[in-house]
C-alpha positions in Angstrom: -81.8 -97.4 122.4 -82.8 -100.7 120.8 -80.8 -103.8 121.4 -80.6 -106.3 118.6 -78.7 -109.5 118.1 -77.4 -110.3 114.7 -75.3 -113.1 113.1 -72.4 -112.1 110.9 -70.1 -114.2 108.8 -66.4 -114.1 109.7 -65.5 -111.5 107.0 -68.3 -109.2 107.9 -67.4 -109.4 111.6 -63.8 -108.5 110.8 -64.8 -105.5 108.6 -67.2 -104.3 111.4 -64.5 -104.7 114.0 -62.0 -102.7 111.9 -64.6 -100.0 111.3 -65.5 -99.9 115.0 -61.9 -98.8 115.8 -62.8 -95.5 114.2 -65.7 -95.3 116.8 -63.6 -96.0 119.9 -64.4 -99.7 119.5 -68.2 -99.2 119.5 -69.5 -101.5 116.8 -73.0 -100.3 117.5 -72.2 -96.8 116.5 -70.2 -98.0 113.5 -73.2 -100.1 112.3 -75.6 -97.2 112.9 -73.4 -94.9 110.8 -73.3 -97.4 108.0 -77.1 -97.7 108.0 -77.4 -93.9 107.8 -74.9 -93.7 105.0 -76.7 -96.5 103.1 -80.0 -94.5 103.4 -78.2 -91.4 102.1 -76.7 -93.3 99.2 -80.0 -94.9 98.2 -81.7 -91.5 98.3 -79.0 -90.0 96.2 -79.3 -92.8 93.6 -83.0 -92.4 93.5 -82.6 -88.6 92.9 -80.1 -89.3 90.1 -82.3 -91.8 88.4 -85.3 -89.4 88.6 -83.2 -86.6 87.2 -82.0 -88.7 84.3 -85.2 -90.8 83.8 -85.7 -89.9 80.2 -82.2 -90.6 79.2 -82.1 -93.9 81.1 -85.4 -95.0 79.6 -84.2 -94.2 76.1 -81.0 -96.2 76.7 -83.1 -99.2 77.9 -85.4 -98.9 75.0 -82.6 -98.8 72.4 -81.0 -101.8 74.0 -84.2 -103.8 74.1 -85.0 -102.8 70.5 -81.5 -103.8 69.3 -81.9 -107.2 71.0 -85.4 -107.8 69.6 -84.4 -106.8 66.1 -81.4 -109.1 66.1 -78.7 -106.5 65.7 -76.6 -108.2 68.3 -74.5 -111.2 67.7 -73.5 -114.0 70.1 -70.1 -114.3 71.7 -69.0 -117.1 69.4 -69.5 -115.0 66.4 -67.6 -112.1 67.9 -64.7 -114.4 68.7 -64.7 -115.8 65.2 -64.7 -112.4 63.6 -61.8 -111.3 65.6 -59.7 -114.5 65.5 -60.1 -115.1 69.2 
C-alpha cells in the first residue's frame, strides 16, 4: 500500500468523512473507490464520444458555421424582440 498525505478544503473533508462511513470509517478505501469510479466514468464517456463522433462533429460544425455566418443574435436583441 502507498501512503500519501493530501490537503482538503473543509467541504471536501466533510464529504469524504461522510462517504467513509459507508466503508466502516476508512477514508482511504472510500477515496480509492472514488478514483476507480472516476476512471470508469471517464472511460465510459470516451467510449460514448467515440461511438457518436460523427454526430458530435456535425453538431459542432453546424454551431460554428452558424456563428461565423452571423445567424445568431446577441442577448440584447433577443430581450428586445421578446419584450424582456
